N, C-alpha and C positions, 0 to 999 in steps of 0.2 A: 504494500500500500504506500509506504514512504517513497519507494522508488518511483512509482507512478506519479506521485505528487511532485517529486524533484524533476522528473522529466517534463511535466506540465509547466512548471515554473521556468525551466530552461527553454522550452518552446516559446513561451510568452516573451521572455527576455530576448531571445533571438529575433522574434518578429518585431519588437520595438526597436532593436538595434538596426535591423535592415531598413525599417521605415524612416529612421532618422539618419540614414546614410548621407543625405544631402548636406547635412550640417558639417560632416567631416571631409567634404570634397575641397579641392583646390580653389574652385571658384568662390567659396565662402570667405576666402581671404580678402576679396575685393567687392563682392556683391552680397546683397541681403538674400536670405532664403526665398523671399517672395520674388525677387528678381531672377534667381536661378530657376525657380519653377516656371516663371513667365517665359524665360528664354527657351527652356526645354519644350514647353507647350507650343510656342510660336514656331520654333525650329521644326518640331515633329510634323506640324500641319503642313509646312512648306516643303520640307525635305521628303515627306511621304509621296509627293507627286513626282519626285526625281529619283529617289533611291528605293521607293516602295514603302508602303506603310509598315510592313513587318520589320524592316531594318531601321526605319526612321527614329523610333524611340531609343533604341540602343545607340544609334549613331549620335543623336543629339545629347544623350546622357554623357557621352564621351566628349563631344565637341564643346560643351559648356565650359569645361575646365581649360581647354586650350584657348578658346576665344576670350575667356576672362583674363587669362595671362597676358594676352595682347591688348585687350581693351579693358583696362582696369576700371574705367568709368563706364558704368552700365549704359548711360545715355548715348555714348559713342557707339557701343555695340549694337544698340537698337537701330542705328542708321545704316548698318551694313546689310547687304542683301544675302539671300540664301546661297547664291553662287560663291560669294566671298567666304561665307562660312564653310561651305564644302571644300573650298581651296585651302583655307586655314587649317581645317581639321581633317585633312586628307588621310592621315594615319588611322583615323577612327573606323575606316571601312573595313 
């Protein structure tokens, strides 16, 4: 019984850790969590038309860190188009 309880607690802890992974990413050094989520959402919508919807979320989740390193000011990053993002984050494919 105690083992099942410990496994349950471990599962909940792992779920919380994974859902909070945005906070531990490189982009968080420069952008707020809200900005990171907004970037990924916008990127996924636009990139889905180019790289396919299945790859877009994974791609943009990777791209956000690379773009944030180059565009530390989020407002500057909002002004670049999806083709520039694809070029900057080419290694994410």
